[in-house]
N, C-alpha and C positions, 0 to 999 in steps of 0.2 A: 056655176062650175062649167056648165056646157058652153057658155059664151066664151070663157077663157080659152078653151081648146079650139073652138071654132074660129076665134080671132087669130090665134097663132097660125093655124093652117089655112084659114079662109075656106073652110069646107062647109057644106050644108049641115045645119044643126040636127037634122033628123037622123043622121048617122051616129050622133053622139048622145047617149042617154046615161047621165051620171046622177047619182044620188048619194046623200050622206048615209052611212051605216047606222049612225046613232048620234047622241048628244056629244058635242065637243067639250073637252076639258077647259078649264079656265086658264091654266098655265100653258105656256108654250115650251117646246123642247125639240131636240134633234132626233131624227130617225132616218132611215133610208127607204127607198122604194126600188127594189130590184137592184140591178147593177148600176153603179155610177151616180145615181141621183141621191144626193144628201138633201134632206128636207128640214125645215124649221117651222114649227107652228103648233096649233092646237090639234089634239088627237082624241079619237073616240075610245074611252074606257081604259086608257093606260097612261101612266106617267112616263114621259119620254126623257131622254138623257139631257142633262144640263150642258154637256160639252159635245163637240162633233168628233170625239175620239173614235177609234176603231171599235167594232163590236156593236154598232147601232142596230136597233130592232128593225126588221124588214116589214114594212106595212103591207107588202103583198100577201103576207100570211093572213091578214084580216080583210082582204079584198075578195068580194064574191060577185058572181053574175047570176041574176035571177030574172027570168022572163024578159030577157033582152035589155036589162038595165045593169050597169056596173055600179056596185055599192062600194064606196071608198070610205075608209076610216078617217078622212081628213077633207078639208075644203080645198080643192085644187087651186081656186083663185087666190085664197089666202096664202098658200105656200108659195105660189109664183110671185106674188107681190112682196112677200117677206124677203125673198131672195133678191129680187130685182132692186128693191129699195133698201137692202142691207139692214133690215130691222133686227137681224141676229147679232150685229156687230157691237162690241162693247163701246166703241167710240162713235156710234151712230149719232148720239145726242150731245156728246161732249168730247171726250178723248183728246187726241193730240191737238186739235185745232183750238182748244180752249185751255190747254195746259200752260202753266207758268213757264215751263221750259221752252215751249214753242214761242211764247211771247218774247222771252229773253233772246232766243236765237234770232228771230226776225228783227229785233232791235239792233243787235250788233252785227248782223249779216253783212251790211254794206261795207263794213270795215275789215271783214275777214278775207284773207286770201283764199283762192280756190282750194288749195291743199287742205287748209283748216276746215273749210266748209265740207269738203268731201269726207274728211276724217269724222266729223261730227255726225254726218248722215250715216256712215257705216256703223258708228257706235249705236245710233238709234235703231238701226235695222238688225243689230246683232241677234242671231237666233231665228231669223225669218224662215230658214229652211225647215225648221221643226214644226211650223204651223201646218196642221192637217187639213184645214178647211179655210177658204176655198182651195180646191185641188190645183196644185202648181204643175205645169205652167199655164194650163187653160182649164177652166172649170165649166162644164156643160150640164150642171145639175138641172137647170130649168129645161133645157132642150131634151135631156134624157127622160125627165119626168113626163113632159108632154108627149114624147114619142111613145113611152110605154103605156100611158093612158089611152093614146090613140090606138095602140095595138089591142088593148083590152076592148075598146069600143068596136073594133072590127070583129072581134070574136063574139061580142055580145049581140051585135046587130045582125050577124049572120051574113053580112055583105062580103062578096068576094074581094072587093076593093072599094076604097073611098076616094072620090075625086076631090082635089083641092087646087087652089091657085098657087102655082110654083112661086118660090120666094123671090126670084129675080127675073128681070125682063129678058125676053127672047131665050129663055131656058138656060141662062148662065148658071154654071155650077155653083159658084160662090161670088162674093163681091169683095173688093179691096179698095180702101181709101188711104191716101197719104195726107198727113197733116203736119204743118210746121209751126211750132210755137216760137215766136220771136221774143226773146227775153232781154236782149241787150242791144246797145248801139252797134256793136260789131256784128251781131246777128242780123240787124236791120240792113247793114251795108252789104251783107253777103246774099241777100234775098234774090237779087237779080241773077247772080251766078247760079244759085240753087234752082231757079226757074229754068235756066239754060240746061242744067243737068237733067231735070225732070223732063223737059221737052225733048231731049235727045232720046228718051225712051218712050215717048208718046204718052206721058203720064202727067195729068194735071192734078194739082193739090190745093189745099186751103192753107192760108197763112193767118195764124192767130196773132192779132196785133193788140198790144197793151195800150189803152187810150190815154193814160195819164202817167206823168212823172218819170217813167223809165227812159223814154226817148221821145222824139218828135217825129211822128209819121205824117208827112205832109199829104195834102189832098192829091198832089201830083204823084206821089209815091203810091198811094192807094189806087189811083186810076191806072197806073202802070201795071199793077197786078191784074186787075180786071181786064185790061185791054189785051193781055196775053192769054186770057181764058182761065186764069186761076181765081180762087175765091178768097174772100176776106171774112174772118170770124172775130168777134170781140173776145179778147182774152183778159178776163177779170176787169178790174178798174185800174189798179196800180201795181198789182202783183206783189203785195206786201204780206200775203198769207193770212190776212185778218178778215176776209170777206164774210165768213160764216161765224165769226167769233161771238157776235151779239145780234139778236134779232132786230133791234131798232137801228143799229149801225148798218146791218145788212139792207134794210129797207131804204135807208138813205142812199147807200151805194147803188142799190138796184135801180133806183130812179135815175141816177147819173148814167149807169150802164145802158138802161133802156133809151136814154136820150141819144147816146152814141149810136145805138142800133138804128134809131129813126133818122138821125142826121146822115148816116152813110148807107142807109137801106141794106142793112146786114141781117141775115136770117139766123145765124148760128152763134152760140156762146160756148166758151170753155173757161172754167175757173182755174186760177193759178194752183199749181201743185196738185191738181185733181182733188181739191177739197170740195165737198158737196154735202148738202142736206136736202134730200129730194122733197121733203115736205114743205120746203120754202120756195120751191120752183114756181109757185103760182104768182110770185112777185116779178118774175122775169118774163118779158114780152117777146120771147124768141120763138121761132118755129122749131128749132132743134138745139140740143145740148150735147156736148162731148166731154163730160167731166167724170163719168163713172167707169172705173176700170173693171175688167172681168175678174181679175185676181190682183189684189192690191198689196201683196206681201212686201214689195219693194218700195211702196209709197208711204209717205208719212202717215196718212190716214188709211188704216188697214180695212179689210173687208173685200167687197167685190160683188158684182151683180149676178155672177154665175150663169150667164147666158152669152151666146155669140150672135144673137139676133137683136136688131133694133126693137125698141118697145116704147110705149107711150107712158109718160108720167103726167097725168092730166092732159093738157093740150100740147105739151112739149114732147117731141120725139127724141128719145135718147139713142145716140149712136155710141155704144160702149167702146172703150179702148181695150182691144182684145190681144194686143201684143206688148212686149216689154219696151219701154222707152229707150231711146238711144243712150241717154245719160246713164241710166241704170245698167244697161248692158256693158258700156265701156268702162264706167268709173266705179260702179259698185261690184259688178260681177267680174270685172277685168277680162271681159270676153271680147276679143277683137276678131270676131268671125260672124257669119250669118247662121251658124248652126242652130242656135236657140230660136231665132226668127223662123227658120225653115221648119223646125219641129212644131212650133205654134201654128204656122200656116197649114201644115198637114192635118193637125188636130181640128182646126176650124173648118177646113174644107171637107172633112169627113162628116161634118154636121151641116154643110152647105151654108155656112154662116158668113158674118161680116168680119173681114180681116182689116183691122184699123191700126195705123202706125202713128207714132209721134216721133218725128225726127227734127231736132232743133237746128236752125242755121248756125246757132252759136257753137254747136258741138261737132259740126262736120266741116268747119273751116279748114282744119288741118288735114294734110294729105292722107294720113293713116286712116282716120275715121271716114274720110270721103271715099276712099277705095272700098271700104266695107259697105257704105251706103250704095254705091254704084253696083256692087255685087248683088245687093238686095233688089235693086231695080231690074237688073238683068234677070233674076229669078222670077220676079213678078211678070215681066214681059214674056218670059218663056211659058209661064202658066196661062197667061192670056191666050197665047197661040195654041198651046197643046191641051189645055184643060178647060177652056171656055170660061176663064175667070173674067168677071166684069170689073175693070179698073175704072173708077169714076171719082167724082168729087162728093163731099158730104152733102152739098146742096142738092145734087141729083139723087142721092140715096133718099134724102128727106122727101123730095117730090114723088119719087116712085113709091116709097113705103106708104105715104098718105093716100096715093091713088089706089094701091092694092087694098088698103084697109076699107075703101069704099066700094070696091068691086064685089060682085056676087056671082056665084055659079047658078045657072038656070038649067034644070033637068027637064026634058020633055021626052019621055020614053027612053030610047037609047041615045038620044042626042043630048050632049052637054055643051054649054057655051058659057063664056064669061061676058058679063055686061058691066059697063061703067067706064068712066074716063080713063084712058090709057090701056084699055083692054086689048087693043091691037098689038101691044107689046107683051101682054101676059100669055102664059102657057098653062094649059091644064095638065096637072100631074095626078098620079094615082098612088095611093098607099095600100099595100097589101102585106100579108104575112107569108113568108117563105122559110121553111125549116126553122121556125122559132124566132126569126128576125123580121123586123119591120123594113120593108124595101120600098123605095120610091122609084117610080117609073116616070120619065119625062123626056122631052125632046130637047136636045142641046141647040145652041145657036147654029150649028152646022146641020141640023136636021136629023141627027142620029138619035135613035131610041136607046135610052140608057136605063139599066137597072142599077140603082145606087143604094147599097146597104146604109141605112141611117144610124141604127143603133142596135147593138147586141143586147137583147133583153133576157132577164132571168126566166127560167122555166117556171110557169105559173103553178101555184098549188092546185090541187084537185078541186077545191072549193071555188076557184076562179076560172075554171075551164068549162 
């Protein structure tokens, strides 16, 4: 449990002393931990709820601090992994991706006009707004859980503050990446124009390219993307929606996908339609993946990883999709504005997280949608200037996060320093408690010292104080 928290914050482990309060139950269930954090997993001495509905039991009531150790009624590592890998979701092992309805839809999809496809998608998603978990429009359960346990650790250790390695290089407040899934021939043809638009705002993106059947992306086309400083990501195999339908079929397709990775020296992968089975990722030979949404209410496969931070699944770094896709915004929600995107950006930046977008060349060809996209880019560029937002590419985030995971803080008396590759870009931050809130202190890219509230935590019970 200690390692889970230390890895999230990259803080010295001696500040974190956690232990189980008792034997864990066999069954898993839902409960909460203070404000915001909905949890799913095994629990000490109680039967938890089978649903994430309101009125969940607060595990803070069973949390105690004794002799400098915080005793939790759950395994922190298990809860974090259960959320990140969506082991709470009903369709985690089967669900939509294996349903007869899904197979029928993808069989007839090529012959269906856009209006018909859109109608069927809306029909499938009917009632999404009634789903209570993950929390719409951004769920930060993992981030709230770790923040509150860190706050408990500060109290139990007696430390005035805990040093850690700041999440982003040069003290950036948060990070944003733009990604473009290229689904059709018309989308492929618009890529050059889309790069022009991105470049006009000083933003580089990744283009997710389908390697088989959909269209022919020539070697010259791929080179043109890289020559302009953009990135290429493998987007499924043929985008037919069947990648995770069967384990043996998946392994055959994964071998072909890996061959395209090697042929074109590509680091990243994204599955079509954001289908995923995290336990099968060991067959993929990529450095990072971008297939797991934070909240998947509007996606065919529901669920969500409930964090706005990158995380490792085995050797693969997951860069979660933390905002609503353009297709869902325009054609499911019928929202032709940046209001939802701005709301999600604010929520993610409050946690200093990763703001990741999927904007399809196929859906911003028309003027109306393109204007909205340019409004989004204008807002991001403004945040870069005024809020120290780091706008970069998925490959750069992957390289930074892997370096950060290998760095360590060295304390020698009052001196604290960071060691490891890339440490010259890293910044030391401090976590402390002020008026019942966990506060991060760090220096921005401009050199300003900032006190940034991370999470409002519940008042701890007397037994945990």
